[in-house]
C-alpha positions as CSV (number, residue, x, y, z in Angstrom):
1,G,27.1,12.7,47.1
2,N,28.3,11.9,50.6
3,N,27.3,8.2,50.6
4,V,30.6,6.4,50.2
5,D,29.6,2.9,51.5
6,F,30.3,1.3,48.1
7,E,33.8,2.9,47.8
8,N,34.7,2.1,51.5
9,S,33.5,-1.5,51.1
10,L,35.6,-2.2,48.0
11,N,38.6,-0.5,49.6
12,S,38.3,-2.4,52.9
13,A,38.4,-5.6,50.8
14,G,41.9,-4.6,49.7
15,L,41.0,-3.0,46.3
16,N,42.5,0.3,45.1
17,V,39.7,2.8,44.7
18,T,39.7,6.2,43.1
19,S,36.6,8.3,43.4
20,F,35.6,11.3,41.3
21,D,32.7,13.7,42.3
22,H,32.5,17.2,41.1
23,T,29.1,17.8,42.8
24,I,30.2,18.0,46.4
25,F,32.2,20.7,48.0
26,R,35.0,18.6,49.5
27,R,36.1,15.1,50.2
28,P,33.5,13.2,52.2
29,K,34.6,12.9,55.9
30,N,33.7,9.2,56.2
31,L,35.6,8.2,53.0
32,R,38.5,5.9,54.0
33,K,41.8,7.7,53.8
34,S,43.2,5.1,51.4
35,V,40.6,5.9,48.8
36,R,41.9,8.6,46.4
37,W,39.3,11.3,45.8
38,Y,39.2,14.0,43.2
39,K,36.7,16.9,42.8
40,L,36.2,16.1,39.1
41,G,33.5,14.6,37.0
42,W,33.1,12.6,33.8
43,G,31.9,14.8,31.0
44,K,32.9,17.2,28.3
45,P,36.3,18.6,29.4
46,S,36.0,21.8,31.3
47,N,37.1,23.2,34.7
48,L,35.7,20.4,36.8
49,M,35.0,17.8,34.0
50,R,37.4,15.4,32.3
51,S,37.2,12.7,29.6
52,L,37.1,9.1,30.8
53,N,40.6,8.6,29.4
54,D,41.9,11.5,31.5
55,L,40.2,10.2,34.6
56,C,41.8,6.8,34.0
57,L,45.2,8.4,33.7
58,L,44.6,10.2,37.0
59,S,43.7,6.9,38.7
60,N,46.8,5.2,37.4
61,N,44.7,2.7,35.7
62,G,47.5,0.6,34.3
63,L,46.2,-2.2,36.5
64,S,45.6,-5.6,34.7
65,N,42.1,-5.9,36.2
66,W,39.8,-2.9,36.9
67,G,36.2,-1.9,37.1
68,L,34.3,1.2,36.3
69,K,31.3,2.3,38.4
70,F,29.4,5.4,37.5
71,D,26.2,7.2,38.3
72,I,26.3,10.6,36.5
73,E,22.6,11.4,36.8
74,G,21.5,11.3,33.2
75,S,24.7,12.7,31.6
76,E,25.9,9.2,30.7
77,W,24.4,9.2,27.3
78,K,26.7,12.1,26.3
79,V,29.9,10.3,27.3
80,L,29.2,6.5,27.3
81,R,30.8,6.0,23.9
82,E,34.2,7.0,25.5
83,I,34.5,3.5,27.0
84,K,35.3,2.1,23.5
85,D,38.2,4.6,23.2
86,L,40.0,3.3,26.3
87,K,43.3,1.5,25.7
88,K,42.3,-1.1,28.3
89,L,38.6,-1.8,28.7
90,P,37.2,-2.2,32.3
91,D,36.6,-5.9,33.2
92,I,33.3,-4.9,34.8
93,I,31.0,-1.9,34.5
94,L,28.5,-1.0,37.2
95,C,26.3,1.9,36.3
96,E,23.0,3.6,36.6
97,L,21.4,4.6,33.3
98,H,18.6,7.2,33.2
99,S,15.9,8.3,30.8
100,L,14.9,4.8,29.8
101,N,11.2,5.7,29.5
102,F,11.1,6.8,25.9
103,S,8.6,6.4,23.2
104,P,9.6,4.6,19.9
105,L,9.5,8.0,18.2
106,D,11.7,9.7,20.8
107,E,15.0,11.0,19.4
108,H,16.8,10.1,22.6
109,R,15.9,6.4,21.9
110,K,18.5,6.3,19.1
111,D,21.3,7.4,21.5
112,V,20.3,4.9,24.1
113,L,20.2,2.0,21.6
114,E,23.5,3.0,20.0
115,C,25.3,3.2,23.3
116,L,23.9,-0.1,24.5
117,S,24.9,-1.7,21.2
118,L,28.4,-0.4,21.6
119,L,28.7,-2.0,25.0
120,R,27.2,-5.2,23.7
121,D,30.2,-5.6,21.4
122,D,32.5,-6.3,24.3
123,Y,30.3,-6.9,27.3
124,E,27.5,-9.3,28.4
125,L,24.7,-8.0,30.6
126,L,25.1,-9.7,34.0
127,L,22.4,-7.9,36.0
128,I,19.7,-5.4,35.5
129,H,17.8,-3.9,38.4
130,G,15.2,-1.2,38.6
131,N,16.2,1.8,40.7
132,N,13.3,2.1,43.1
133,F,14.1,5.8,43.6
134,S,13.2,6.6,40.0
135,A,9.8,7.0,38.4
136,Y,8.0,3.8,37.4
137,Y,5.9,3.9,34.3
138,R,3.3,1.3,33.5
139,W,1.4,0.6,30.2
140,N,-1.1,-2.2,30.3
141,D,0.9,-5.3,31.5
142,F,4.3,-3.7,31.1
143,G,6.3,-1.5,33.5
144,I,9.7,0.1,33.5
145,Y,11.7,2.2,35.9
146,D,13.1,5.4,34.3
147,A,16.5,4.6,35.8
148,M,18.0,1.2,35.9
149,E,21.1,-0.2,37.5
150,F,23.2,-2.4,35.1
151,T,26.2,-4.7,35.6
152,F,28.1,-5.6,32.5
153,I,31.1,-8.0,32.4
154,K,33.6,-8.3,29.6
155,K,32.9,-11.2,27.2
156,S,36.4,-12.5,27.4
157,I,35.8,-13.1,31.1
158,T,32.5,-14.9,30.6
159,Q,34.2,-17.1,28.0
160,I,36.9,-18.1,30.5
161,M,34.2,-18.7,33.1
162,N,32.1,-20.8,30.7
163,S,35.2,-22.9,29.6
164,D,36.0,-23.6,33.3
165,L,32.5,-25.0,33.8
166,Y,32.7,-27.6,31.1
């Protein structure tokens, strides 16, 4: 949408930011001029959609350190596996994951667990936070938001951080 506070904040801190959003008509007016913006989305390649690898090529992602932030409103389960296909994995992933309220018998549950397991191979979960705009489901003493915000950090970075502590 048109809320670009996150992108502007990163860019004002001196970071290169490339933003993709196929859901809005044109570049947001309040997006800093130094942020590159494309009317494209992450998904099955089509007119307005590209693979994650193609988006990385557009953003000149040959940088030694880079992060991936996405909120693709429930479509993430169709494309999340593409992260493993990248030549250079992002150092940090900030994302919103939807449809987490599933029953043990739900077919979607298998996709969710497979995708999260793939991420776990290379990443550690740094932060998880309920999205208070999503539905909240409660059973007895347990509750969960249907959408959660996650921050994953590459294991190689946490290993360096841990070795520096000791």
